[in-house]
Backbone as a chain_set.jsonl record, in Angstrom:
{"seq": "MNRSDFLRSSSGLACAACAATILGSSSAAATEESSTLQGQLDQAKGESAFTNNWLSDLFDAIESEVDRPTQERLLEACGRGCYRRHKFKQDIATEGSGDLDKLLAAYRKNFGVERVGDTVHIRYGGGKCFCPAAKNRPPRTNDVQCECTKATHLMVFETALGRKFKGEIVESVRRGGSNCHIAIHLS", "coords": {"N": [[-0.675, 2.109, -81.464], [-1.692, 0.145, -78.703], [-4.37, -0.062, -76.37], [-3.528, -1.161, -74.217], [-0.752, -0.812, -74.296], [-0.75, 2.038, -74.313], [-2.13, 2.751, -71.743], [0.141, 1.701, -70.094], [2.386, 3.142, -70.886], [1.361, 5.741, -70.016], [0.852, 5.698, -67.522], [3.451, 5.049, -66.654], [4.672, 7.746, -67.384], [3.179, 9.232, -65.53], [3.997, 8.503, -63.004], [6.589, 9.126, -63.18], [6.459, 11.954, -63.209], [5.156, 12.401, -60.725], [7.253, 11.188, -59.2], [9.356, 13.134, -59.598], [8.207, 15.293, -58.771], [8.034, 14.876, -55.937], [10.578, 14.144, -55.218], [11.841, 16.547, -56.018], [10.706, 18.41, -54.303], [11.86, 17.239, -51.894], [14.549, 17.415, -52.354], [14.959, 20.206, -52.285], [13.856, 20.61, -49.669], [16.009, 19.312, -48.54], [18.14, 20.618, -49.184], [17.507, 23.221, -47.944], [17.806, 22.377, -45.472], [20.323, 21.454, -45.1], [21.359, 24.001, -45.635], [20.564, 25.224, -43.202], [21.879, 23.611, -41.245], [24.422, 24.184, -41.797], [24.606, 26.904, -41.428], [24.112, 26.641, -38.411], [26.296, 25.297, -37.806], [28.264, 26.973, -38.52], [27.706, 28.876, -36.708], [28.279, 27.784, -34.236], [31.115, 27.23, -34.575], [31.818, 29.789, -34.35], [31.313, 30.763, -31.862], [32.724, 28.661, -30.427], [35.307, 29.729, -30.9], [35.284, 32.421, -29.906], [34.755, 31.76, -27.156], [37.083, 29.981, -26.659], [39.034, 31.976, -26.98], [38.405, 33.854, -25.218], [38.651, 32.475, -22.813], [41.538, 32.086, -23.028], [42.169, 34.949, -22.77], [41.258, 35.252, -20.169], [42.998, 33.334, -18.747], [45.455, 34.554, -19.167], [44.95, 37.039, -17.772], [44.713, 35.863, -15.312], [47.107, 34.709, -14.716], [48.984, 37.046, -14.924], [47.959, 38.713, -13.127], [47.452, 37.524, -10.535], [48.836, 35.716, -7.843], [50.716, 32.793, -7.793], [49.798, 30.58, -5.718], [47.028, 31.301, -5.353], [46.221, 31.205, -8.109], [46.443, 28.362, -8.406], [44.511, 27.594, -6.358], [42.149, 28.566, -7.501], [41.911, 27.196, -9.804], [41.758, 24.445, -8.977], [39.326, 24.528, -7.5], [37.63, 24.658, -9.689], [38.394, 22.055, -10.894], [37.319, 20.468, -8.86], [34.499, 21.17, -9.378], [34.311, 19.965, -11.797], [34.606, 17.281, -11.244], [32.168, 17.019, -9.841], [30.233, 17.402, -11.85], [30.61, 15.558, -13.794], [29.435, 12.466, -14.119], [30.514, 9.995, -14.689], [33.0, 10.15, -13.416], [32.377, 10.389, -10.684], [31.146, 8.036, -10.483], [33.571, 6.204, -10.659], [34.56, 6.769, -8.009], [32.228, 5.982, -6.49], [32.409, 3.065, -7.221], [34.74, 2.541, -6.022], [34.563, 2.848, -3.389], [35.698, 3.031, -0.151], [37.367, 1.196, -0.36], [40.803, 0.677, -1.622], [41.854, -0.928, -3.564], [39.461, -1.816, -5.115], [38.969, 0.848, -5.898], [41.248, 1.532, -7.608], [40.85, -0.569, -9.579], [38.366, 0.368, -10.704], [39.401, 2.863, -11.786], [41.08, 1.738, -13.846], [39.211, 1.338, -15.762], [39.154, 3.42, -17.493], [41.459, 4.89, -17.316], [45.158, 4.605, -17.386], [46.682, 3.149, -14.549], [49.005, 2.635, -11.881], [50.246, 1.368, -9.318], [52.794, 2.289, -6.969], [54.465, 1.416, -4.365], [53.597, 3.865, -1.884], [52.386, 5.54, -3.798], [50.144, 6.286, -6.088], [49.848, 6.08, -9.53], [48.475, 7.747, -12.15], [47.753, 7.817, -15.52], [47.129, 9.176, -18.682], [46.097, 10.34, -21.973], [47.842, 10.177, -24.335], [49.32, 11.872, -25.839], [47.574, 14.095, -26.244], [45.584, 16.672, -25.105], [42.386, 16.224, -23.221], [40.899, 17.785, -22.077], [37.959, 19.847, -22.419], [37.904, 22.577, -21.868], [40.514, 23.263, -22.223], [41.699, 22.147, -24.32], [41.669, 23.268, -26.991], [43.35, 25.687, -26.677], [46.332, 27.469, -26.905], [49.102, 25.418, -25.468], [51.012, 25.877, -22.497], [54.003, 26.367, -20.571], [54.331, 24.956, -17.426], [51.46, 25.194, -17.142], [48.651, 26.362, -15.528], [46.251, 25.292, -15.908], [46.372, 22.69, -15.539], [46.354, 22.278, -12.709], [43.451, 21.905, -12.408], [42.885, 19.4, -13.336], [44.538, 17.707, -11.405], [42.986, 18.195, -9.235], [40.543, 17.119, -9.863], [41.225, 14.304, -9.879], [42.065, 14.017, -7.107], [39.549, 14.498, -5.742], [38.177, 12.231, -6.638], [39.63, 10.296, -5.214], [39.396, 11.087, -2.458], [36.706, 11.325, -2.099], [36.179, 8.754, -2.487], [37.563, 7.393, -0.593], [37.371, 8.72, 1.767], [39.049, 10.591, 3.071], [41.879, 12.965, 3.243], [44.134, 13.501, 0.523], [47.626, 14.163, -1.068], [48.208, 15.469, -4.2], [50.19, 15.326, -7.187], [51.514, 16.976, -9.949], [53.036, 15.188, -12.481], [53.511, 15.266, -15.149], [52.309, 16.571, -18.01], [50.285, 16.911, -21.061], [49.722, 19.496, -21.775], [51.823, 20.89, -20.654], [54.055, 20.186, -21.847], [54.61, 17.424, -22.114], [54.343, 13.944, -22.971], [52.142, 12.566, -21.984], [49.327, 12.869, -19.851], [50.183, 12.646, -16.365], [49.478, 12.181, -13.233], [50.319, 12.055, -9.837], [49.052, 10.538, -7.229], [49.522, 10.637, -3.464], [49.439, 8.561, -1.192], [50.43, 8.433, 1.644]], "CA": [[-0.257, 1.747, -79.938], [-3.292, -0.321, -78.434], [-4.919, 0.716, -75.238], [-2.787, -1.529, -73.06], [0.576, -0.016, -74.266], [-1.058, 3.424, -73.882], [-1.974, 2.978, -70.163], [1.463, 1.43, -69.404], [3.163, 4.365, -71.164], [0.74, 6.958, -69.356], [1.257, 5.299, -65.801], [5.097, 5.502, -66.318], [4.919, 9.103, -67.281], [2.397, 9.955, -64.342], [4.71, 7.952, -61.919], [7.695, 9.812, -63.463], [6.088, 13.088, -62.758], [5.072, 12.394, -59.196], [8.654, 11.019, -58.363], [10.133, 14.36, -59.912], [7.698, 16.407, -57.792], [8.369, 14.467, -54.373], [12.185, 14.282, -55.181], [12.136, 17.877, -56.128], [10.601, 19.062, -53.003], [12.601, 16.762, -51.043], [15.818, 17.937, -52.552], [14.614, 21.585, -51.844], [14.023, 20.745, -48.25], [17.225, 18.732, -48.069], [18.899, 21.849, -49.362], [17.143, 24.022, -47.164], [18.033, 21.753, -44.166], [21.769, 21.604, -45.046], [21.825, 25.283, -45.333], [20.357, 25.616, -41.664], [22.676, 22.837, -40.349], [25.507, 24.861, -41.96], [24.52, 28.129, -40.375], [24.477, 26.278, -37.196], [27.624, 24.755, -37.722], [29.199, 28.211, -38.528], [27.646, 29.894, -35.309], [28.824, 26.968, -33.116], [32.406, 27.51, -34.504], [32.273, 31.135, -33.878], [31.075, 30.809, -30.312], [33.788, 28.091, -29.811], [36.285, 30.52, -31.146], [34.737, 33.255, -28.82], [34.889, 31.033, -25.966], [38.561, 29.891, -26.526], [39.803, 33.413, -26.924], [37.94, 34.44, -23.781], [39.584, 31.642, -21.805], [42.796, 32.564, -23.288], [42.272, 36.33, -21.944], [41.229, 35.03, -18.597], [44.23, 32.73, -18.203], [46.476, 35.402, -19.299], [44.931, 37.818, -16.556], [45.04, 35.191, -13.89], [48.661, 34.495, -14.64], [49.556, 38.242, -14.702], [47.459, 39.546, -11.889], [47.433, 36.741, -9.17], [49.91, 34.821, -7.495], [50.416, 31.191, -7.963], [49.122, 29.859, -4.846], [45.805, 31.809, -5.678], [46.0, 30.733, -9.206], [46.215, 26.834, -8.234], [43.355, 27.392, -5.71], [41.001, 28.757, -8.453], [41.852, 25.885, -10.843], [41.445, 23.408, -8.143], [37.855, 24.58, -7.419], [37.156, 24.225, -11.071], [38.527, 20.571, -10.783], [36.063, 19.834, -7.992], [33.142, 21.178, -9.942], [34.419, 19.007, -13.03], [34.027, 15.939, -10.598], [30.495, 17.138, -9.463], [29.383, 17.751, -13.12], [30.737, 14.463, -14.553], [28.964, 11.029, -13.558], [31.702, 8.871, -14.831], [34.28, 10.527, -12.378], [31.617, 9.949, -9.421], [30.898, 6.449, -10.76], [34.871, 5.663, -10.227], [34.743, 7.05, -6.399], [31.475, 5.03, -5.927], [32.869, 1.776, -7.313], [35.77, 2.157, -5.043], [34.08, 3.283, -1.988], [36.102, 2.429, 1.044], [38.57, 0.262, -0.656], [41.881, 1.245, -2.609], [41.904, -1.997, -4.674], [38.516, -1.516, -5.756], [39.259, 2.143, -6.523], [42.114, 1.17, -8.812], [39.971, -1.361, -10.588], [37.356, 1.226, -11.052], [39.989, 3.759, -12.521], [41.428, 1.191, -14.887], [38.308, 1.215, -16.76], [39.3, 4.676, -18.125], [42.958, 5.398, -17.229], [46.251, 3.798, -16.814], [46.925, 3.222, -13.066], [49.769, 1.947, -11.351], [50.64, 1.503, -7.683], [54.133, 1.919, -6.621], [54.556, 1.798, -2.836], [52.65, 4.607, -1.284], [51.972, 6.436, -4.765], [49.387, 5.888, -7.288], [50.339, 7.078, -10.816], [47.371, 8.024, -13.033], [48.387, 8.183, -16.936], [46.52, 9.156, -19.902], [46.402, 11.413, -22.912], [48.32, 9.631, -25.464], [49.684, 13.121, -26.711], [46.732, 15.096, -26.549], [44.746, 17.162, -23.858], [41.086, 15.806, -23.269], [39.741, 18.911, -21.289], [37.185, 20.708, -23.376], [38.321, 23.97, -21.591], [41.886, 23.634, -22.412], [42.499, 21.296, -25.358], [41.882, 24.311, -28.119], [43.888, 26.778, -26.56], [47.771, 26.932, -26.71], [49.562, 24.907, -24.256], [51.877, 26.749, -21.477], [55.078, 25.713, -19.665], [53.739, 25.17, -16.299], [50.209, 25.647, -17.279], [47.959, 26.278, -14.508], [44.895, 24.637, -16.165], [46.546, 21.207, -14.974], [45.817, 22.131, -11.584], [42.151, 21.427, -12.361], [42.852, 17.955, -13.437], [44.914, 17.215, -10.435], [42.032, 18.556, -8.363], [39.424, 16.32, -10.302], [41.575, 13.01, -9.418], [41.829, 14.105, -5.674], [38.249, 14.383, -5.486], [37.845, 11.018, -6.664], [40.31, 9.718, -4.219], [38.91, 11.498, -1.26], [35.287, 10.784, -1.96], [35.871, 7.114, -2.233], [38.378, 6.767, 0.497], [37.167, 9.501, 2.944], [40.197, 11.465, 3.722], [42.468, 13.985, 2.151], [45.415, 13.112, -0.229], [48.332, 14.985, -1.759], [48.618, 15.039, -5.43], [51.224, 15.869, -7.876], [51.28, 16.729, -11.5], [54.395, 14.709, -12.996], [53.752, 15.309, -16.649], [51.242, 16.793, -18.689], [50.544, 17.367, -22.347], [49.888, 20.996, -21.87], [53.167, 21.417, -20.228], [55.082, 19.876, -22.925], [54.705, 16.067, -21.778], [53.736, 13.173, -23.921], [50.88, 12.162, -21.623], [49.319, 13.321, -18.406], [50.537, 12.057, -15.259], [49.034, 12.491, -12.029], [50.613, 10.996, -8.899], [48.335, 10.574, -5.633], [50.473, 10.124, -2.596], [48.604, 7.796, -0.121], [50.716, 8.697, 2.977]], "C": [[-1.755, 1.202, -79.54], [-3.308, 0.255, -77.179], [-4.036, 0.204, -74.037], [-1.231, -0.695, -72.98], [0.267, 1.539, -73.82], [-1.131, 3.694, -72.342], [-0.745, 2.706, -69.683], [2.379, 2.576, -69.582], [2.743, 5.559, -70.391], [0.925, 6.725, -68.033], [2.6, 5.51, -65.572], [5.222, 7.006, -66.22], [4.382, 9.654, -66.1], [3.456, 9.595, -63.219], [5.931, 8.741, -61.837], [7.494, 11.252, -62.743], [5.85, 13.167, -61.298], [6.482, 12.374, -58.545], [9.274, 12.404, -58.484], [9.531, 15.533, -58.84], [8.132, 16.204, -56.31], [9.819, 14.608, -54.408], [12.58, 15.815, -55.255], [11.956, 18.487, -54.917], [11.531, 18.545, -51.809], [13.957, 17.286, -51.177], [15.841, 19.416, -52.046], [14.618, 21.35, -50.449], [15.476, 20.115, -47.61], [18.244, 20.063, -48.254], [18.907, 22.784, -48.231], [17.559, 23.649, -45.524], [19.612, 21.882, -44.065], [21.847, 22.873, -44.988], [21.479, 25.69, -43.875], [21.329, 24.921, -41.024], [24.003, 23.747, -40.677], [25.629, 26.206, -41.311], [24.711, 27.976, -38.863], [25.66, 25.936, -36.891], [28.751, 26.238, -37.589], [29.033, 28.94, -37.318], [28.511, 29.166, -34.291], [30.442, 27.165, -33.126], [32.82, 28.842, -34.059], [32.089, 31.291, -32.616], [32.026, 29.771, -29.778], [35.055, 28.942, -30.001], [36.235, 31.539, -30.169], [35.365, 32.811, -27.408], [36.514, 30.598, -25.633], [39.56, 31.055, -26.252], [39.453, 34.058, -25.523], [38.677, 33.741, -22.562], [41.048, 32.024, -21.714], [43.296, 33.823, -22.463], [42.273, 36.022, -20.535], [42.438, 34.326, -18.06], [45.242, 33.884, -18.234], [46.448, 36.449, -18.173], [44.859, 36.895, -15.277], [46.426, 35.085, -13.641], [49.384, 35.86, -14.334], [49.03, 38.984, -13.436], [47.106, 38.682, -10.518], [48.367, 35.883, -9.201], [49.563, 33.415, -7.726], [49.648, 30.377, -7.107], [47.646, 30.092, -5.153], [45.392, 31.198, -6.967], [45.423, 28.999, -9.202], [44.943, 26.734, -7.352], [42.216, 27.446, -6.623], [40.954, 27.555, -9.403], [41.443, 24.771, -9.875], [39.984, 23.286, -7.81], [37.192, 24.354, -8.814], [37.367, 22.414, -11.268], [37.567, 19.838, -9.996], [34.726, 19.996, -8.815], [33.348, 20.195, -11.063], [33.789, 17.518, -12.4], [32.723, 15.975, -10.487], [29.816, 16.982, -10.847], [29.616, 16.276, -14.075], [30.527, 12.952, -13.976], [29.973, 10.126, -13.619], [32.956, 8.858, -13.779], [33.52, 10.05, -11.024], [31.367, 8.285, -9.518], [32.302, 5.595, -10.278], [34.894, 5.785, -8.524], [33.666, 6.089, -5.949], [31.809, 3.636, -5.832], [34.028, 1.613, -6.323], [35.628, 2.6, -3.603], [34.734, 2.583, -1.028], [37.149, 1.19, 0.897], [39.628, 0.44, -1.803], [41.811, 0.296, -3.935], [40.831, -1.708, -5.473], [38.433, -0.03, -6.749], [39.869, 2.054, -7.856], [41.45, 0.602, -9.882], [39.179, -0.373, -11.284], [38.14, 2.498, -12.159], [40.564, 3.147, -13.731], [40.458, 1.194, -15.982], [38.664, 2.471, -17.952], [40.945, 5.291, -18.144], [43.934, 4.36, -16.85], [46.614, 4.072, -15.571], [47.826, 2.113, -12.71], [50.323, 2.4, -9.763], [51.758, 1.166, -7.516], [54.396, 2.328, -5.291], [53.511, 2.292, -2.434], [52.201, 5.708, -2.431], [51.245, 5.691, -5.79], [49.633, 6.638, -8.386], [48.944, 6.76, -11.757], [47.857, 8.401, -14.348], [47.422, 7.963, -17.95], [46.769, 10.34, -20.806], [46.845, 11.029, -24.282], [48.887, 10.881, -26.503], [48.729, 14.156, -26.923], [45.797, 15.293, -25.343], [43.168, 16.692, -24.174], [40.121, 16.901, -22.882], [39.437, 19.753, -22.439], [37.403, 22.274, -23.082], [39.593, 24.234, -21.939], [42.421, 23.254, -23.769], [42.406, 22.388, -26.661], [42.695, 25.455, -28.065], [45.48, 26.295, -26.474], [48.351, 26.613, -25.442], [50.772, 25.794, -23.629], [52.979, 26.043, -20.714], [54.389, 26.046, -18.304], [52.343, 25.635, -16.206], [49.204, 25.348, -16.138], [46.755, 25.494, -14.636], [45.166, 23.247, -15.554], [46.336, 21.001, -13.567], [44.31, 21.526, -11.354], [42.012, 20.207, -12.558], [43.308, 17.387, -12.237], [43.881, 17.094, -9.36], [40.792, 17.363, -8.314], [39.684, 14.857, -9.525], [41.598, 13.088, -7.752], [40.557, 14.106, -5.112], [37.762, 13.077, -5.558], [38.388, 10.228, -5.59], [39.682, 9.83, -2.815], [37.566, 11.34, -1.072], [35.201, 9.307, -1.808], [36.392, 6.682, -0.949], [38.213, 7.688, 1.955], [38.092, 10.148, 3.695], [40.88, 12.251, 2.432], [43.735, 13.308, 1.703], [46.178, 14.272, -0.822], [48.588, 14.418, -3.267], [49.657, 15.789, -6.209], [51.205, 15.842, -9.437], [52.821, 16.352, -12.011], [54.653, 15.211, -14.57], [52.447, 15.824, -16.977], [51.396, 17.48, -20.189], [50.603, 18.967, -22.652], [51.085, 21.724, -21.314], [54.282, 20.866, -20.833], [55.209, 18.126, -23.009], [54.272, 15.154, -22.976], [52.489, 12.352, -23.426], [50.667, 13.07, -20.414], [49.585, 12.446, -17.543], [50.38, 12.525, -13.871], [49.559, 11.539, -10.841], [49.733, 11.419, -7.601], [49.248, 9.947, -4.7], [49.447, 9.641, -1.552], [49.049, 8.041, 1.142], [51.174, 9.93, 2.982]], "O": [[-2.792, 1.711, -79.966], [-2.403, 1.011, -76.827], [-3.808, 0.903, -73.049], [-0.716, -0.153, -72.002], [1.013, 2.14, -73.047], [-0.469, 4.543, -71.745], [-0.379, 3.447, -68.77], [3.075, 2.99, -68.655], [3.599, 6.387, -70.08], [1.19, 7.711, -67.345], [3.013, 6.039, -64.54], [5.742, 7.548, -65.245], [5.027, 10.554, -65.561], [3.761, 10.535, -62.485], [6.394, 9.07, -60.745], [8.244, 11.64, -61.847], [6.408, 14.075, -60.681], [6.888, 13.153, -57.683], [9.735, 12.872, -57.443], [10.182, 16.404, -58.264], [8.509, 17.124, -55.584], [10.296, 15.282, -53.496], [13.535, 16.256, -54.614], [12.898, 19.088, -54.399], [11.9, 19.292, -50.903], [14.547, 17.611, -50.146], [16.813, 19.766, -51.375], [15.517, 21.967, -49.878], [15.931, 20.368, -46.494], [19.049, 20.367, -47.374], [19.92, 23.139, -47.63], [17.605, 24.458, -44.598], [20.131, 22.363, -43.058], [22.598, 23.166, -44.057], [22.199, 26.554, -43.374], [21.814, 25.551, -40.084], [24.669, 24.034, -39.682], [26.652, 26.562, -40.725], [25.264, 28.81, -38.145], [26.14, 26.208, -35.791], [29.69, 26.434, -36.817], [29.967, 29.579, -36.832], [29.333, 29.759, -33.591], [31.08, 27.255, -32.077], [33.897, 29.077, -33.51], [32.844, 32.126, -32.119], [32.238, 29.904, -28.573], [35.905, 28.792, -29.124], [37.245, 31.593, -29.467], [36.236, 33.388, -26.757], [37.066, 30.84, -24.559], [40.563, 31.066, -25.538], [40.267, 34.707, -24.866], [39.166, 34.311, -21.586], [41.669, 32.235, -20.673], [44.304, 33.904, -21.762], [43.14, 36.444, -19.77], [42.896, 34.687, -16.976], [45.859, 34.097, -17.191], [47.486, 36.81, -17.618], [44.986, 37.451, -14.186], [46.925, 35.321, -12.541], [50.329, 35.845, -13.546], [49.731, 39.795, -12.831], [46.532, 39.206, -9.563], [48.78, 35.312, -10.211], [48.43, 32.945, -7.83], [48.884, 29.533, -7.575], [46.959, 29.073, -5.222], [44.281, 30.671, -7.015], [44.424, 28.523, -9.742], [44.243, 25.749, -7.587], [41.368, 26.554, -6.616], [39.876, 27.032, -9.688], [40.492, 24.135, -10.33], [39.416, 22.194, -7.81], [36.099, 23.787, -8.837], [36.496, 21.689, -11.748], [37.062, 18.773, -10.353], [33.943, 19.051, -8.914], [32.351, 19.501, -11.263], [32.864, 16.844, -12.853], [32.045, 15.067, -10.969], [28.754, 16.36, -10.86], [28.823, 15.988, -14.971], [31.454, 12.359, -13.424], [30.302, 9.486, -12.62], [33.656, 7.907, -13.43], [34.154, 9.289, -10.293], [31.444, 7.513, -8.562], [32.219, 4.539, -9.652], [35.268, 4.814, -7.866], [34.001, 5.318, -5.05], [31.65, 2.977, -4.804], [34.217, 0.498, -5.836], [36.564, 2.669, -2.807], [34.406, 1.399, -0.951], [37.597, 0.458, 1.779], [39.21, 0.328, -2.956], [41.731, 0.712, -5.09], [41.107, -1.318, -6.608], [37.999, 0.118, -7.892], [39.342, 2.35, -8.928], [41.423, 1.132, -10.994], [39.334, -0.281, -12.502], [37.552, 2.955, -13.139], [40.616, 3.874, -14.723], [40.881, 1.052, -17.13], [38.407, 2.331, -19.147], [41.399, 6.059, -18.992], [43.651, 3.399, -16.134], [46.909, 5.244, -15.337], [47.638, 0.943, -13.043], [50.674, 3.487, -9.303], [52.098, 0.007, -7.752], [54.554, 3.523, -5.043], [52.465, 1.643, -2.446], [51.669, 6.739, -2.02], [51.652, 4.64, -6.286], [49.645, 7.863, -8.267], [48.515, 5.627, -11.975], [48.476, 9.465, -14.335], [46.91, 6.864, -18.163], [47.542, 11.237, -20.473], [46.298, 11.494, -25.281], [48.865, 10.801, -27.731], [48.98, 15.068, -27.71], [45.315, 14.366, -24.692], [42.755, 16.797, -25.329], [38.936, 16.989, -23.201], [40.237, 20.256, -23.228], [37.123, 23.123, -23.928], [39.92, 25.419, -21.998], [43.359, 23.836, -24.314], [43.341, 22.203, -27.44], [42.858, 26.188, -29.04], [45.868, 25.181, -26.122], [48.197, 27.322, -24.447], [51.468, 26.412, -24.435], [52.644, 24.974, -20.204], [53.947, 27.166, -18.05], [52.011, 26.399, -15.3], [48.952, 24.182, -15.834], [46.214, 25.031, -13.631], [44.208, 22.65, -15.065], [46.155, 19.874, -13.106], [43.994, 20.837, -10.385], [41.033, 19.681, -12.027], [42.577, 16.491, -11.814], [43.828, 16.096, -8.642], [40.258, 16.852, -7.33], [38.854, 14.295, -8.81], [41.104, 12.133, -7.153], [40.446, 13.702, -3.954], [36.984, 12.679, -4.691], [37.617, 9.458, -5.017], [39.473, 8.843, -2.11], [37.16, 11.21, 0.083], [34.342, 8.721, -1.149], [35.862, 5.803, -0.271], [38.795, 7.417, 3.005], [37.957, 10.269, 4.913], [40.625, 12.229, 1.228], [44.35, 12.588, 2.49], [45.563, 15.303, -1.094], [49.024, 13.301, -3.541], [49.96, 16.916, -5.815], [50.922, 14.832, -10.081], [53.713, 17.195, -11.925], [55.751, 15.475, -15.061], [51.491, 15.535, -16.257], [52.257, 18.297, -20.515], [51.298, 19.538, -23.493], [51.304, 22.925, -21.475], [55.411, 21.05, -20.378], [55.862, 17.607, -23.915], [53.835, 15.727, -23.974], [51.866, 11.604, -24.179], [51.517, 13.854, -19.99], [49.251, 11.299, -17.838], [51.229, 13.288, -13.41], [49.259, 10.346, -10.865], [49.791, 12.537, -7.088], [49.759, 8.861, -4.976], [48.633, 10.456, -1.116], [48.172, 7.919, 1.997], [51.519, 10.456, 4.04]]}, "num_chains": 1, "name": "protein.A"}
């Protein structure tokens, strides 16, 4: 073996040793990171299950201990809070401020909307509930959770147009429907 072959062979071995060291520590770091991520995922799953069970217990208590009008008022308050927490809902109201046609156009960016006479029909869902507080819990016939959604849509209309409206839950996924359908009565 001449000197050139020796140097080439030695440098290849040195590079392989360096790569093994680097990749070995990176592999160890990746394994450690993966283990940490799995632990975080397991913790999040546990917390999610706890929260969903806690909410189920709360709704069981609300439904058994509180009369229906009070149940609805409690959930309507949650719906107003949901409106205040989500900028996209406030943006719909802002874009439609003072003008029903502009409000409906803003709504159409996220929802199916149709005006029939003095009623606006808002539809969405496509067979699934999108509410993070409700979607992972079992649905119920006449589910009070849907009062929250109705109140959110009423807040959008009332904020945009500066007056009170009446809302109605026509259908909801949680109540066994194929989509969520809220009617806002304009008069």
